[in-house]
C-alpha positions as a Markdown table, in Angstrom:
| # | Residue | x | y | z |
|---|---|---|---|---|
| 1 | Met | 7.5 | 3.8 | -15.4 |
| 2 | Lys | 7.0 | 4.5 | -11.7 |
| 3 | Trp | 4.5 | 2.4 | -9.8 |
| 4 | Ser | 2.9 | 1.8 | -6.4 |
| 5 | Leu | 1.2 | -1.4 | -5.2 |
| 6 | Ser | -2.3 | 0.2 | -5.9 |
| 7 | Ser | -1.3 | 1.2 | -9.5 |
| 8 | Leu | 0.3 | -2.2 | -10.2 |
| 9 | Ser | -2.8 | -4.0 | -8.8 |
| 10 | Val | -5.0 | -1.9 | -11.1 |
| 11 | Phe | -2.8 | -2.7 | -14.2 |
| 12 | Glu | -2.9 | -6.4 | -13.4 |
| 13 | Lys | -6.7 | -6.4 | -13.1 |
| 14 | Cys | -7.5 | -4.2 | -16.0 |
| 15 | Gln | -4.9 | -2.4 | -18.2 |
| 16 | Leu | -7.4 | 0.1 | -19.7 |
| 17 | Lys | -8.5 | 1.2 | -16.2 |
| 18 | Tyr | -4.8 | 1.7 | -15.4 |
| 19 | Lys | -4.3 | 3.9 | -18.5 |
| 20 | Leu | -7.4 | 6.0 | -17.8 |
| 21 | Gln | -6.6 | 6.5 | -14.1 |
| 22 | Tyr | -2.8 | 6.8 | -14.1 |
| 23 | Ile | -1.8 | 7.9 | -17.6 |
| 24 | Asp | -4.8 | 9.9 | -18.7 |
| 25 | Lys | -5.5 | 10.9 | -15.1 |
| 26 | Leu | -9.3 | 10.9 | -15.4 |
| 27 | Pro | -10.9 | 11.7 | -12.1 |
| 28 | Thr | -11.8 | 8.7 | -9.9 |
| 29 | Pro | -14.5 | 9.5 | -7.3 |
| 30 | Arg | -14.0 | 8.1 | -3.8 |
| 31 | Gly | -16.7 | 5.8 | -2.5 |
| 32 | Ala | -18.2 | 5.8 | 1.0 |
| 33 | Ala | -16.1 | 2.8 | 2.1 |
| 34 | Ala | -12.9 | 4.4 | 0.9 |
| 35 | Ser | -13.8 | 7.7 | 2.5 |
| 36 | Arg | -14.4 | 6.0 | 5.8 |
| 37 | Gly | -11.0 | 4.2 | 5.4 |
| 38 | Val | -9.2 | 7.5 | 5.0 |
| 39 | Glu | -11.0 | 9.0 | 8.0 |
| 40 | Asn | -10.0 | 6.1 | 10.2 |
| 41 | His | -6.4 | 6.1 | 8.9 |
| 42 | Lys | -6.2 | 9.8 | 9.9 |
| 43 | Ile | -7.4 | 9.0 | 13.4 |
| 44 | Phe | -4.7 | 6.4 | 14.0 |
| 45 | Glu | -2.1 | 8.5 | 12.3 |
| 46 | Asp | -2.8 | 11.5 | 14.6 |
| 47 | Arg | -2.8 | 9.2 | 17.7 |
| 48 | Ile | 0.6 | 7.8 | 16.8 |
| 49 | Ala | 2.0 | 11.2 | 15.9 |
| 50 | Gly | 0.8 | 12.5 | 19.3 |
| 51 | Thr | -1.6 | 15.2 | 18.0 |
| 52 | Leu | -4.6 | 13.1 | 19.3 |
| 53 | Pro | -4.3 | 12.5 | 23.1 |
| 54 | Thr | -6.4 | 9.3 | 23.0 |
| 55 | Leu | -8.3 | 7.3 | 20.5 |
| 56 | Pro | -12.1 | 7.8 | 20.2 |
| 57 | Val | -14.1 | 5.7 | 22.5 |
| 58 | Glu | -15.2 | 3.3 | 19.8 |
| 59 | Tyr | -11.6 | 2.4 | 19.2 |
| 60 | Asn | -10.3 | 2.5 | 22.8 |
| 61 | Tyr | -9.5 | -1.3 | 22.7 |
| 62 | Tyr | -6.6 | -0.2 | 20.5 |
| 63 | Glu | -5.3 | 2.3 | 22.9 |
| 64 | Gln | -2.8 | -0.2 | 24.4 |
| 65 | Leu | -1.5 | -1.0 | 21.0 |
| 66 | Ala | -1.2 | 2.7 | 20.1 |
| 67 | Asn | 0.8 | 3.3 | 23.3 |
| 68 | Glu | 3.2 | 0.5 | 22.5 |
| 69 | Val | 3.8 | 1.9 | 19.0 |
| 70 | Ile | 4.4 | 5.4 | 20.5 |
| 71 | Glu | 6.8 | 4.0 | 23.1 |
| 72 | Lys | 8.8 | 2.3 | 20.4 |
| 73 | Lys | 8.9 | 5.5 | 18.4 |
| 74 | Gly | 6.7 | 4.3 | 15.5 |
| 75 | Gln | 6.7 | 6.7 | 12.5 |
| 76 | Pro | 3.3 | 7.2 | 10.9 |
| 77 | Glu | 2.8 | 7.7 | 7.1 |
| 78 | Tyr | 6.4 | 6.6 | 6.4 |
| 79 | Lys | 7.3 | 7.1 | 2.8 |
| 80 | Val | 9.6 | 4.8 | 0.8 |
| 81 | Ser | 10.9 | 5.4 | -2.7 |
| 82 | Phe | 13.4 | 3.5 | -4.8 |
| 83 | Arg | 15.1 | 3.5 | -8.2 |
| 84 | Lys | 15.1 | 0.3 | -10.3 |
| 85 | Asp | 18.2 | -1.0 | -8.6 |
| 86 | Trp | 16.4 | -0.7 | -5.2 |
| 87 | Glu | 18.6 | 2.2 | -4.3 |
| 88 | Pro | 16.6 | 4.6 | -2.0 |
| 89 | Cys | 15.8 | 8.0 | -3.5 |
| 90 | Thr | 13.7 | 11.0 | -2.8 |
| 91 | Trp | 10.0 | 10.9 | -3.5 |
| 92 | Asn | 10.3 | 13.1 | -6.5 |
| 93 | Asp | 13.6 | 11.9 | -7.8 |
| 94 | Pro | 13.5 | 11.9 | -11.7 |
| 95 | Asp | 14.5 | 8.3 | -11.7 |
| 96 | Val | 12.1 | 7.1 | -9.0 |
| 97 | Trp | 10.7 | 3.6 | -9.9 |
| 98 | Tyr | 8.6 | 2.5 | -6.8 |
| 99 | Arg | 6.8 | 4.6 | -4.2 |
| 100 | Gly | 4.8 | 3.6 | -1.2 |
| 101 | Ile | 3.5 | 4.9 | 2.1 |
| 102 | Leu | 3.5 | 2.7 | 5.2 |
| 103 | Asp | 0.8 | 3.5 | 7.8 |
| 104 | Val | 3.4 | 2.9 | 10.5 |
| 105 | Leu | 7.0 | 1.8 | 10.7 |
| 106 | Val | 8.5 | 0.9 | 14.0 |
| 107 | Pro | 12.2 | 1.0 | 13.4 |
| 108 | Gly | 14.9 | -1.3 | 14.7 |
| 109 | Pro | 16.8 | -4.5 | 13.8 |
| 110 | Asp | 13.5 | -6.3 | 14.1 |
| 111 | Ala | 11.3 | -3.7 | 12.4 |
| 112 | Trp | 7.5 | -3.7 | 12.6 |
| 113 | Ile | 5.2 | -2.5 | 9.9 |
| 114 | Ile | 1.5 | -1.8 | 10.6 |
| 115 | Asp | -1.3 | -1.2 | 8.1 |
| 116 | Trp | -4.8 | -0.3 | 9.3 |
| 117 | Lys | -7.7 | -1.8 | 7.5 |
| 118 | Thr | -11.4 | -1.0 | 8.0 |
| 119 | Gly | -12.9 | -3.7 | 5.7 |
| 120 | Lys | -12.7 | -7.4 | 5.2 |
| 121 | Ile | -9.6 | -9.6 | 5.1 |
| 122 | Tyr | -8.5 | -10.2 | 1.5 |
| 123 | Pro | -5.8 | -12.5 | 0.1 |
| 124 | Asp | -4.0 | -9.7 | -1.7 |
| 125 | His | -3.3 | -8.0 | 1.6 |
| 126 | Asp | -0.4 | -10.5 | 1.8 |
| 127 | Asp | 1.1 | -8.8 | -1.3 |
| 128 | Gln | 1.1 | -5.5 | 0.7 |
| 129 | Lys | 2.9 | -7.2 | 3.6 |
| 130 | His | 5.5 | -8.7 | 1.2 |
| 131 | Leu | 6.1 | -5.5 | -0.7 |
| 132 | Tyr | 6.4 | -3.2 | 2.3 |
| 133 | Ala | 8.7 | -5.7 | 4.0 |
| 134 | Thr | 10.8 | -5.7 | 0.8 |
| 135 | Ala | 11.0 | -1.9 | 0.9 |
| 136 | Val | 12.1 | -1.8 | 4.5 |
| 137 | Leu | 14.8 | -4.4 | 4.1 |
| 138 | Ser | 16.0 | -2.7 | 0.9 |
| 139 | Gly | 16.2 | 0.7 | 2.5 |
| 140 | His | 17.6 | -0.2 | 5.9 |
| 141 | Ser | 20.8 | -2.3 | 5.9 |
| 142 | Asp | 20.6 | -2.6 | 9.7 |
| 143 | Val | 17.2 | -4.3 | 9.7 |
| 144 | Arg | 17.5 | -8.1 | 9.9 |
| 145 | Arg | 13.9 | -9.0 | 10.1 |
| 146 | Val | 10.5 | -7.4 | 9.4 |
| 147 | Arg | 7.2 | -8.2 | 11.0 |
| 148 | Ala | 4.5 | -6.9 | 8.7 |
| 149 | Glu | 1.0 | -6.8 | 10.2 |
| 150 | His | -2.5 | -5.8 | 9.1 |
| 151 | Ile | -4.8 | -4.7 | 11.8 |
| 152 | Tyr | -8.5 | -5.0 | 10.9 |
| 153 | Ile | -10.1 | -2.2 | 12.9 |
| 154 | Asp | -13.7 | -3.2 | 12.5 |
| 155 | Leu | -13.1 | -6.9 | 12.8 |
| 156 | Gly | -10.8 | -6.7 | 15.9 |
| 157 | Lys | -8.4 | -9.1 | 14.1 |
| 158 | Arg | -4.7 | -9.0 | 13.3 |
| 159 | Arg | -2.8 | -10.9 | 10.6 |
| 160 | Glu | 1.0 | -10.8 | 10.4 |
| 161 | Lys | 3.9 | -12.3 | 8.4 |
| 162 | Thr | 7.6 | -12.2 | 9.1 |
| 163 | Phe | 10.4 | -11.7 | 6.5 |
| 164 | Asp | 14.1 | -12.2 | 7.1 |
| 165 | Arg | 17.0 | -10.4 | 5.3 |
| 166 | Asp | 18.2 | -13.6 | 3.6 |
| 167 | Glu | 15.0 | -13.7 | 1.7 |
| 168 | Leu | 15.5 | -10.1 | 0.3 |
| 169 | Arg | 16.9 | -10.8 | -3.2 |
| 170 | Gly | 14.1 | -13.2 | -4.0 |
| 171 | Met | 11.6 | -10.7 | -2.7 |
| 172 | Gln | 13.0 | -8.0 | -4.9 |
| 173 | Gln | 13.0 | -10.3 | -7.9 |
| 174 | His | 9.3 | -11.0 | -7.4 |
| 175 | Trp | 8.4 | -7.3 | -7.7 |
| 176 | Glu | 10.8 | -6.7 | -10.5 |
| 177 | Ala | 9.1 | -9.5 | -12.5 |
| 178 | Arg | 5.6 | -8.1 | -11.8 |
| 179 | Ala | 6.5 | -4.5 | -12.5 |
| 180 | Lys | 8.3 | -5.0 | -15.7 |
| 181 | Phe | 5.1 | -5.4 | -17.7 |
| 182 | Leu | 4.3 | -1.7 | -17.0 |
| 183 | Asp | 7.3 | -0.8 | -19.2 |
| 184 | Leu | 6.6 | -3.5 | -21.8 |
| 185 | Thr | 3.0 | -2.4 | -22.5 |
| 186 | Ala | 2.5 | 0.7 | -24.6 |
| 187 | Pro | -0.5 | 2.8 | -23.5 |
| 188 | Glu | -2.2 | 2.2 | -26.9 |
| 189 | Asp | -2.1 | -1.5 | -26.2 |
| 190 | Met | -3.7 | -1.3 | -22.8 |
| 191 | Val | -7.0 | -3.1 | -23.3 |
| 192 | Pro | -10.0 | -3.8 | -20.9 |
| 193 | Ser | -10.3 | -7.0 | -19.0 |
| 194 | Pro | -14.1 | -7.3 | -18.2 |
| 195 | Gly | -15.2 | -9.1 | -15.1 |
| 196 | Met | -17.0 | -8.6 | -11.8 |
| 197 | His | -14.8 | -5.6 | -11.0 |
| 198 | Cys | -16.5 | -3.7 | -13.8 |
| 199 | Arg | -19.5 | -3.3 | -11.4 |
| 200 | Trp | -17.5 | -0.8 | -9.3 |
| 201 | Cys | -15.4 | 0.8 | -12.0 |
| 202 | Pro | -16.0 | 4.5 | -12.5 |
| 203 | Phe | -14.9 | 4.2 | -16.1 |
| 204 | Ser | -17.5 | 1.4 | -17.0 |
| 205 | Ala | -20.2 | 2.0 | -19.6 |
| 206 | Lys | -22.8 | 1.6 | -16.8 |
| 207 | Ala | -21.2 | 4.5 | -14.8 |
| 208 | Gly | -21.1 | 6.6 | -18.0 |
| 209 | Gly | -17.4 | 6.1 | -18.5 |
| 210 | Pro | -15.4 | 5.7 | -21.6 |
| 211 | Cys | -15.0 | 1.9 | -21.4 |
| 212 | Arg | -17.4 | -0.2 | -23.6 |
| 213 | Phe | -18.0 | -2.7 | -20.8 |
């Protein structure tokens, strides 16, 4: 079963939500915070792509960073897709296993990944750094090291981690171990896991959804 970090995260938090969202494909409305995040991603994407001459005045303190990324030929909205053996494949390959989109990839032996965030700093953002670095190392044999960085636009903060090629097989095994449960769990066995997250779930009983919680 193909997966992304967002779909795997939903599965690990609540299997029923995963089933309703990714198998049954029930509509999931986008909240105000998510919509703002998409809008801000688009601004930085357009700036890196060169279709926006400068960043809006409220983000001009990132202009130097944007220029650095452009100078180093950073590629916005960089797609990665792999089969189960971590062999790169096309996005719509019939055997695609994992798919992801990096906000920015700056190529080279010492590659640089950037992900823009508009909200708070959360521990699971480290999962994203780890997975995206795994993808870049798996897909580019010339890359020896990856610097994965989150840039928190509103907070004016940056957090990064570095991953070396000699760590790659262990990194791949980490994601293989987590993703295997998607294949081992039949849709009819995907049950709800109630918790605080139910307050924001569009499928909850409170929101008029099909879940009993």
